[in-house]
N, C-alpha and C positions, 0 to 999 in steps of 0.2 A: 175917798180912794177905791182904789177900784178892785171891788172882789176878784177872790185869788180863787179859779179854779181847778178842778185836776186832768194831770192828762198824765194818760196812758199809750204806749208804745210796743208793741213785741221789737226784743233786742237779740241779741243774740241764739241770749242759752237763755227766752224764758217770755212771759209779757211783765212787761216794768208798770209801776204803776207810782205818783207823785201828788201823792194826797195835803193839802193843804188845812194846817189846824187852826181850827174858829178857836181855841183862846191864848194864841201866839202868828199875831200882823203877819209876820212874813217868815211862817216856821211849816215845813215838810217830812212826812212821814216814807216812807222810800219803803214800798214792797214788790221784789219778784219773786211772782207764780205767787202769790199772797202771802208771804212770807215773809212777815220787816226785815229790813236790809240794812237801812240809816233813817236819825234825826238829827235835821239841820235845820238850826235859828242862824238867819240869814242876817237879822242883826245885829246875837247877840253870839259867839259863835265860841263862846266857851259857855253854852248849855251841855251838858252830856247827858241827857234823855235816857238811853238804854244805860239799863245799870253795871252791863260787862264794860259800856264806852269808858263809863263815869272810871271802871278800876284803871284800864290802861293810861285814863290823861294826868288820876293819880301818879302811876309810875312813871310817864312821862317826865312829871314837876319836880321830883327827886333827884333825878337821873343826873340833872347840872344845876347851875346856880341862879335862883328865879333870871328870867327872860334871856338867855344865855340862848344865842341857835346853837343848833345841831342837825346835822345831814342825818335823815331820816329816810328809807324804805319804806314802804306801806304796800303789803301785797298785797290783794284785794280794796276796789275800790267805790264797792257802793258810791252813799251822798258824799262821798268825801270832809268828814265829818271829823277826821284827829286831824288832816290836813289842814282845815280851817284852822285847828284848835291851835293846830302848833305853830302857823301861820302869826295868829292873833298871841300867845306867850308866849313866842320867842322869834319875835321877828327876823326875820332876813337866815331862818333857816332857811339851806337848800332840803327838797323832797321830792322822793322821786315814788309816781304811784301807778303797781304794777295791776291790771285790771285782764281778766281775761277777753270779758264780754266789750268791745269797740262800740255795738250801741249804746249800753248802758253809757259809757264813757261821755258819746256826743249829744245823751240824753239830757244829763245833770251836767256837759260844760252850756243846754243850751237852756237851761230851767235854771240854777241854781248856782249866779256868778260870786266866784273862789274870792276872799277877800284880798284888798287892796294893792298887790306890792307884793301879793304871796308868789315865793319862788316853789310854784310846785306844776312837774314837768308828767308828763300823763304818756301811759305807754301801753300799749293794744298789744300783751304777751301771757301765755303763759308765767302763772310764777316762780319756780324752780329750772325751768330753762333762762331765764331775765337773772337767777341771782348766779348759772352758772360762767355764764356769758357778763357778765359785771364785772369793776377791778376791785384786786381786794382790799381789806382797809382805806374800805374808801365809803365808809356807812358807820355811824356814832347808832344809830338804834333800826331795828328790822323788828315792823309790825307784821306779826303773820292776821289776817280775817279772811280766809279765804274761804266759802263754801260756792260747794256745788249744788244746788236746790239750796237743803236745808242738812248738810254734812260737807266736813272738809275733809276732801277730794286723797286719796291714799297716798299719792304720790307726794304727799308735801306730811310727811310721817313718818320718812325711814330715816340711816343713820344719813344715805349718801343725802340726803336736802342738809340735813344737822350741817353737815360739814360745810354743806353751799355757803349756810345762812353763818358756818367762822371764821369761814372767804373770805368774805365782805363787810364783815364785823371788824372792826378799831381792836386792838386789843383793853383797850378799855370801855368797849358796846355791848348791849343789852339787845339781846331776844328777846320778844312776845309775840306770844301768839292768844289770842283770840279759841280759846276750843270747852264742843258738849260734852256732857255724859253721866251720868249716873253713880248710884251705886250698884253692884262691885265694884266699878271707876276701872273695869280692865283698859279703857281707850288712855285716860289718860294716867290709871299706873305703868303701860310703857311708852308712853312720851315722855312723860318725866325722866325713866330708864334711858331710853332717848338722847334728849336733848344733856345728860351726864355723864355719854360719850363725848361728848364735843365741849363742855364749860362747867367750870368749877360749882359753880353758886347757880342756885337752885331755888325760887319761890313760887308759891299757890296765895295764887286770891282767889275766895270763894264766900257765897252768901252759907253759914251756919244750916242749914235747910238743909243745902246741897248733898253738904259736906255729911251730914248726917243721915243720906241716905232717903230722906223726904222727898226729896223732887227732881227732875231731870232741872240739869240747868249750867251756865257754863260758868266754867274757868277762867282768867289770867294766869300764864304760866311766864315767871321773868326767871331766864336764864343769861351768867356773864360771869366771866372771868373774875371780876373782884363785885365782892357784895355789893346789892343796892342799900340803901336806907331804910332799912326795916322798920326801926323807931318812929319815921315817920310818916311812911306807908301805912303803918297800923292803925296810926293818930286818923289820917284820911281815912281809909276804909269804914272804922267803926266808925265817923261822924256823918254817912252814909245815910240816906230817908232808909235805904235795905242796908244794912251793915253789911259788912267783912269780914270775914278772919282771914288772916297772913302766916300763913307754918311754910316753913323754914326749915333747914338742922338738924336737928332728929327727930323732930317729929314729922317732916316728911321724906327721910332718908325711913322712916316703917310704915307710911303710909305707901310708899312705891312699897315696899316689902321684896318680891324674890321677882316681883318682874321683867323680864328681857326688852333691850332693844332691839327695834323692826328694822329688820330687814326689807330693801327692796320688793322681791319675792313673796316676801307675811305680809305684806302691810294692804289697810281694807280701807276703808274709808269711815268718821266718825257714824256713832250709831243715831240710827235713825228719829227723829223727836218723838216724842209722844203730840198726838193733837192736839193743841190751844199750848206746847208745852214755852215756845216762843211769843213775846209781849213787850207791850214799853216799857222799861224799868223805873 
């Protein structure tokens, strides 16, 4: 077997590297400007190495009957980790991936082929602009995992943006977001308040240590008009190597407190992470 060698290339918004994993034969880590972005195992697309990716995968698993196809929009492409996961776990799903960095899309397409039969369309575009042009009631799921460097861009945090996402989703659709923050959670609280302007049902998934303010980390937000299966989601996240907690209902409303929705004119990026905050989970 030919030894895999790293690939490095300047892309539109930074310098990307694909690094082979010495422990898994056809697995790769994607970094951009040194920050880990995605992990892909070409032999096993169901293997989700990053903690937040596993939590997003758990939500995708409980949204419909096992194996049922879904129409999914992924805002933020990376190495297409979750599109690969959906293609294998929910064959026949129609997926759109929106990634602002065309050079990154080309790098991934060249070196990390998608699973055979995957129905994945790649779009080099700004996430919000693409949503504004998308048809209404056309998606079952929107997964937002967009980072400019290591921060979520400000224009993807406002009420106007959330309304576009709600418009594109079907009535039973679900919006998922991977967002970073740390105590006192000003960004997370404001994002939950913003989502509440368009969705009745909210949930938050995060590691207890993050929620207790012990460290900076990722949280997965879940929003929709109908409740997800919280019991099933709680079981799945609790069984992970790094267990997470699912907050919803009164506890989540208490967490949000008096946080206010974000308007476009007040929007700011997510907080700058401390050095070494992001690694493989």
